[in-house]
N, C-alpha and C positions, 0 to 999 in steps of 0.2 A: 388796676397797672396794667399799661397797652406794653406790650409786646412791638416793637421795633419790625417792619417785614426784611429779612433776609434778602440780599438783591439775589437775583437768577444766575443760577452760573452759567458757561458759554461751554459749547458743544467740548472744546478741547477741556473747555476742566472736569466736566464730566468723565470723561474719557481715562484724563489720569488718578480720576480718585475711584475710580472702577477700577483701575491699573492697580494703583495702592491698597487699595483691601481685598483685592485678587494674589497680589507679589505676598502679602502678612499673611494670605491664611496658604499658599503653596510654598516662596520663598523659593523661588527656583537661583537658578545657577546660571546667568546670561550666555557666559561662556561657554556652557553647558549646552544652551540649546541652538548656538550658533551652532557648535560640529557636529550637535544630534544634528538636526537640519540636513546638513551637508551629509553624514550617513545615514540619514534619512535618502538624499536622492539619489547616493550610489547602489542602495537596497535596490529602489524599480530600475534599474540599468537590465539594457536586454540580457538575457540568460537565455539557456537550453531549452525548455518551455514554457508554454504560458500558463498566466494562473489565472487563479480569481479574486475577484477581488477581496474574499475573504481571508483567501488563502497569504496574500500580498500585503492584507495590512497586519497579520501575526508578524511577516518575516521585516513588513518593512519597523512593526512596532520595537521587536526583539535589535535591529539593527538601530534607531533612535536611542533606545538604551545605553547601548553599547559606546553610541556615541557623546551622548550627555554625560557620560562614567569619563570618559576621554579628555573631556572639556575641563571636566569637574579641578581633573587630576591639572591636567597645565594651567589651570588659574593657582591652583594650591603650589606648584613648584612655580612657578611665577611670585607670585609674593612670598612664598619662602629664600627663594635664592636671586633671584633675578631683582625684584622688585630693590633691598639694601644696597646694593650693589648700584646703581641709576645714582647720578648727580643731584644733592641735595636740590639743586636750583629747579633743577626737573620734577623731582617729589615734592617739592613744595608748591611750584602752579599744581600738579597734579592734586594735591590736598583743596588748595582755595578754589578751582572748580567745582571739586566733588563735594566741596562744604555749603559756599556760595552758590551757584546752579543747579538747585534741585531741578528746578524747572523743567532744564535741560537733561540733565539725567533719567528723566520719570521718560521724558521726551525721546529720550535714546534707545530706552528699554523698550518702550511702545513700537518706535518702528520697528527691532528687532523682533518681536514676537509677532506684530504686522509683517514684518517678511519674511518669516519662514513660513506661516499658514500661507502665506499668496503664492509664494515661493515653493511649497510641498504642492498645491492645487494646480499651477500650473505645468513641476514636473511630469504630475499623474498622467494628465495633458499627454505629455508625450511619452511618456510609458504607456497608456490606451493604445497609441499608435502603433507601439513597437510589437504591444502584444498580440493587436489584430494583421501587423503583418508575420508575424508565427504563426498566426491561427489563419492565416490563407496558407503558407504553404503547407500547412500540415490538415486541410480542409475542413479548419472547424466552424465555428459559428463563431462570426465577428464580434468582439468585445463592444462596449456603449460605455463612451468616455465620461458620461451625466453618472452612468451606475457606479466606474472600476472610479470617480473620487469619494465614494466611499472610505476609500482602503486609509484616509486622512483621518478620519473618525476612527477607526477601529484601531489604526495607532497608535492614537491622541490616548484611546480607554488603555494600549495596551504598553504604553509610558507610562501611565499615572499611578496603573499596578505594581510594576516593576521595581519602579521609585521608591512606590508607600510602604514597598517588603527590606525595600534596601535601606530605609528609613528606619525603620521598625530592630534591625539587627543593628542600626550604628546607636540606635536608645540603648539595646539590649546592651554593648559596648559600651557606653555609657556608665550604667546604672553598676558594672562591676566594675569597672573604673572609680565609682564613689563610693562605694563599699569600701575596695581596698583602701582607696584611698583618705576617707573621714574618719570610717570605722574601727578597723583597725591598722591606720596611722603608717600605712604601705606611703613611702615618697611617691610621687606623681611619675618621676619618672622611672620606676618599676611597674607601678601599677597600669601606668599605658598600655603596653606593651604586652601583659601580665593579662592585660583585659581583651585583646586583642587573639592572644595567643587559647585562651580559653576560648573563646568563640570558635576561633579560626578550630580548635580541636573537636570540639564539640559540631560543629559542622561535618568535620572531615568524615568523623567517627557516625556523625546520623546519616550523613548521602554515600558515604563508600562502605562502609557496613554496617549500617542499620536498614537507610533507606534503601539504596545497590540489593542488597539481598531479601530484604521483605519484595520489590520492586519483583525482583527477576524470580522470585519466589513465588510471590502473587499471579504473575503474568502465567509462569507455567503450570501453575493450580486453575491459572483462567482455560487458559489454553490448551490442558488436557481435557479439563472438563466440553471446553468445545471441541478436544478429539474424541469425544465419546460422542458426540453427536453425529445424526446419521439424517441425509438430503434423503426427505421420504422417496423420490427417484429411486433411488440406489436400494437396489435387490439384491439378497443374497445369493450368487448364482447359484448352478446347480452342475452349470459343466463343468466339464472335471478335468478339464484346460485351464482351471483359474484359481489360483489362492481363494482360499474360504467355501468352495463349495464342499458337498459332504466329504470328499476323499482327502482332503485338504489336509495339510499336518498344519497349519495355519488359521486357529481359528478365527472367525469371525469377527466375533465383538476385539480383537487385539489387533485388528489391524490402524486404528485409528478413522479418523473421518476421513482423510484425503484417501486412507490406502482404500479403504468399501469404497469409494468412488470409482476410484483407479481397477478395481476389479470387476464394477458391477456394468460401470457406461462404458463395450465393448462393444464396434459391430459386428455385428453376426458375422457366419460364413457364408447368410444368404442374401443378407445388405452388401455386403463386400463383393458376392460374383452380382450383382444387379449394377455395381459403379463400377466395374470393370469388366462385365459380359464377361467374362471368365470362370468357371468353375473358383471356387475357392475350399480352405479349407477354416477351422476354428481357431482363433489366437490366440496365443498361449498370453495366457498376463499372472507371473507372479511379483508374489509379496509380503514383507516380515514388518510386520509394525517393529514400534519401541514395546510394547509388551507379549513378540509373538515367542519371546525368550529371553531369556535370564541377563545374558549382556551381549554389548556390540558385534563378540566373533561369534555369538551361538546365532545372530540373523543371519550371519551372513552364510553360519551354515548351516542354518534353515533354508534361505534361500537354494544354494542346492541342493539341499534333499528333495524342494518342488519344482526344480529343473531337470530331477531323477523321475520325478513319481511322472509329472505330466511329458511326459519323454522328447523334453522344450529341444535335447543335442538331436535330432532327428529333422530339425527345420532348418528351412534354406540358411536364415538369419538370425540372431541372439542381440537383442541390446539389453548392453546394462548403465540405469539410469541411476545416473545421484542426483538424490530432492532437494530440492529448497527446505527452509528450516522444518517446515509443518509434514515433511514428506506428499509436500506434492507434487504431481507429472503433468505438464502440458499434456492435456486430452490430445489437440491438432498435434502435438509431435508424436505420439503414438502409436494413433490412427493413420500417421503419415507413411510409418512404417508398415503398418496393418496391411495397408492398401496397397501401395507401390507389391509386395508378394501375396497377393489377393490368401490374405490370412495364413501364408506357410515361415510363420513368425513366433517369435517369444519375445516377451519385455519382461526385464527383471528388473527390481526397484525395493531400497529397503526407506526406512523411519528410524532418523534419528536425534530428534527431537521435536518437541512440542509445540515450540515460537515459532514467530513469521521469521523470514530471513532477515531481514533484521536487527529484532531481536537475538536472535540467536549469533551472530556474524556479533555483536558487542559481550557477548554472554563468554560463548565458547566456540569461536571457526574452527576450531581444533577438530570438534564433531562430526562436521560437515569433511575434512581430511580424509579425516579414520573409517570414516561410512566410506570413500570413496575407495580406500586401498586395501580393505577389508571384503567390500563388496571383489572390486574388478580381480586381485589374487584369489582368492576361493573360488570363483569359476572358473578364472581363467588354469589352476592347477585339475582340475575339471574337465574341460574344455580339452586340454592337451595330453591324455591321458587314451583319446580316441584318435583311429587312424584317419591321421588328414584327409585325405576321400570324402571319410565322409563326417567329419567334421562340421554346423553352422558357420554362415560370414558372422563371424563377433565382433560389434560393437561397440562403442559407448561413448553416451550424451550425456551433457550435463548443460543446465542454466544460469543464468548467476551466479548465485554460491552452491549448486550443485555442478557448476563447472570447475570453480574451486574445488570443490571436491572431488571431484574422477582426476581433474592434473596432479592432485598430491600421490596417485595411483604410478603414476611415470616418473625417473628420475629424469628421462628426455625426450627426443624424438625420437633415439633410435630404439629405446626401451619400449616409447609405445610403439614402430613397428616389428617390435621384437613378438610385444605382447599382444596386438590386436589388430584385425582387420578395416580400421577407418572408426573414425571419434568426429564426431560433430561439437562444437561446443557455443553455445549459446548468453550474448548478452556478458560477456567475461567482465567479473568486476577488475578495474586498474590497479588491485591488491595481485593480482593473480600469478609466480612464479613463471612457468615456462608463454603465458602470453607476453608478459612483460621484456623478455629477454627476447621471441623473437621482435616483438616493435623495436625494441632498441636496436635491433640485428640486421632492421631494415635496407634492402638495396638502397642505392643513395638516388634520392632523386625524388623517393616516392611517401607520399602523402605518410602522416600517422596514423590520420583516420578510416585508411583502408592501404595499408604497408604493403608491399610485396613481399617475399622473405625469399630469398635461392632464386631467385627467377619462377615463385609458382612452386616448384618442383616436387612440393613434399605439404606444405600447408598455403591455407590460401586463406583473405580476408575479405567476406562482403557484405555490404550493405543493401543489396539484389540480385537480384537472380544475374545478371549481365557480370557482377564482379568475381561470378565465381567460374569465369571462363580466362582471367585476364591473369596475366596475361596471357597471350595466345600459344601457348608452348603445349610443354610435357607433363605432365602429371602422374607422376608413379605411385601406385598400392603400396602400401595405407594411404589413403590417401586423409588431411587434416584438414576444415573448416571451423573458422570463425565465424561467425556472424555477428555484427554488432551497428548499431546506427549511428552518427555521426550527432542525436540529439539525444544519444540515450543516457544520462547522469549516473549510471551506474556502472560504463565502463569507462568516465572519463574524468568519475571523484578522484582528487588524488590531496593526501597533506601536502604532496608538492607544490602544488596548485597558491597555496599559502604566499610565498617570494619566488614565486619560479613563473614567469612564463613556459605553457605546458607547447609544443612542436602543434598538436591542432589546431591553436590560435593563431598561432602566427602563419599558418600554412590557411592556401583558401579553404573558404567553409563547406561545410557540405552542404546539400543541396538543399536539409531543411532545418538551418541552422541559421540565425540573421547575422545579415552583416553587417548591423550593426554591435554587436558583442565585442567588447576587446578584454585585455585582461589588464585587471590591475590588483597589486598588491591588499593581499586578505579579503579585498573587495571578492573578486568570480572564486576563492573557495566559498566563501559565505552562498551567495548566490547557486555555486553547480551543488551546494548541499545541500539546500530550499528544494531544488528541484526533484532531489531521492527521492523526497515524497509524494513527489506526480510522477514520477517515472512511468505505467502505467498509466493514466490519466488522459492520452493523447490515442489518436486512432491508431488502429493497426498500421505498421510499417512506419512508426515510428517511436524515438523514446525505446520505451525496454518492450513496446509491443512488437513483438518477430510475428504472429499470425502464421501463413502457408507459405512462407519465405522456408520453413522447417523441410517444406515440402522440397526446396529445390537445394537445401540445403544435402538431403537424405539423396537424393538425386545425383548431384555431384560428389558425392563421398560414396556413396553404394550402390548405383544407378541398377536395376534388375535387366534383362535381357531386351526382355518386349515394351520395353518402355516406346511410347513414340506421342505425338502430341496430342491426341487426343484421348489419349487413355489420361495425360495428365490433365488436362481441361476437367473432364470428369470427374476425377479426385479431385482438384482444387474445390470444384460445386460441393463436392459431398463434407470435406472440411467444413467449407464453409456454414452448409445446411445446420450440421453435426455443432458446429461452434453456436450457434445462434439456440439450438436448442439445447445443451449444457448452461448456456448464461441463463433461457429460462426456468430452469429446472432443479438449477441446482441450488 
């Protein structure tokens, strides 16, 4: 028996057969594909910071999944409400087309898939140019377009993973409904919402209860382990001017990883004298960790005892630092004060969490506020007991979440002027209460990225050294300064971005912000949210990297008598050298 040879298929027919096979395996929703492609395009639009193709692939994949879900919901809504209300004539013609024009229908689907794939590649090529513009503004190596196209593949894999998880959840709901409806004889009208409710309750309990608690518990445990680690370059100090020295009330093993680094990586009196060309004193650094005392109040009291022990109240300047989540203090910030005052300084800080700032902000940001309030008020109470002529200059510093914590120590500007002699806050989160009030009440005509408040009489905002001198008018003591970059997403991220265009996007953009960035509802919120993860992965002077700008901030807030351009140059060079050493050894 012979079999007649099958006629060979044309290329379009083979393509259609492949599409049918893929469609049967994947079962895509084509409305979802179209909307997902639009969301993908939005996700690669200009944002505050440049992104690697890997990071962009994850962001774009999640965005495309959200768009795909929106498309599925829109199609479902159309079928349920709009389709039954269409005229019978139109519905009949649509059914005829769908029934007898399978080839045209398949070709339409093929066109949708190809358009989505080709369109994604085209928009990525454009996005690569936007990335290069940003990288040029920030002095980074430009992105290669061909390598950036890999974003599409990673985004597709992300979409496949998330959609797969969703389908597993949907299968679970249907299984529960089937059991309720068939095995338990519960009407489907009741079984269906009951199935959703069961899975929803399980999800809430799992994620908000068990998983959330487990996540933060595991994270806390993991970072507490890290908290116990110490860099080989961190050596327990022997100088009595440091916490953790043999004379200290705060043992070495209670300070945490960041605290041990803070008290060990300190410029010596000899190093300071070498840089400044003048005699110097050994700087005082006081620190108390989470494990140094039994509760936050006791931690703050321990700091005061350490300040008394080291005779810190006899120094020219005393700086109170509210740390970030892990207890980190920026070394450049601390050293700037120590070089400025020839070591005749004392710096005090406390740890309030094992977690990094982002996790601490999510789990319990009140800890930062409590720590800042306790530290400032405990030290101020002791400081106020001293004769005014012998008191050190009392300054406050906070960066990122630390600025939010130290802001909480004050009710307003009058309270700051009553309690301390100067404040420097760096990279303040948009949710900072006092920062938000000052920015909202800025002088008319001044931009949100660099506002002027009350003619700069009390508080000033700066993205570089020159901004600290604007306006050219009096700046009375005690001075307050905020350092904030136009490209810092930590400063500009806010839930309000969802549905409200901020002034910083309506007004002329900052010098290191793409001129192509525009506000879109929801889109901009998501884009700036994604930028938070890369806030410090850019060169100094951009994003959340402030570098030696803190030196300019300190000289503006608390400039010593002997300040001059030559001394500034030598200190700035020393700070850069110390920062390079820290990166290599920490």
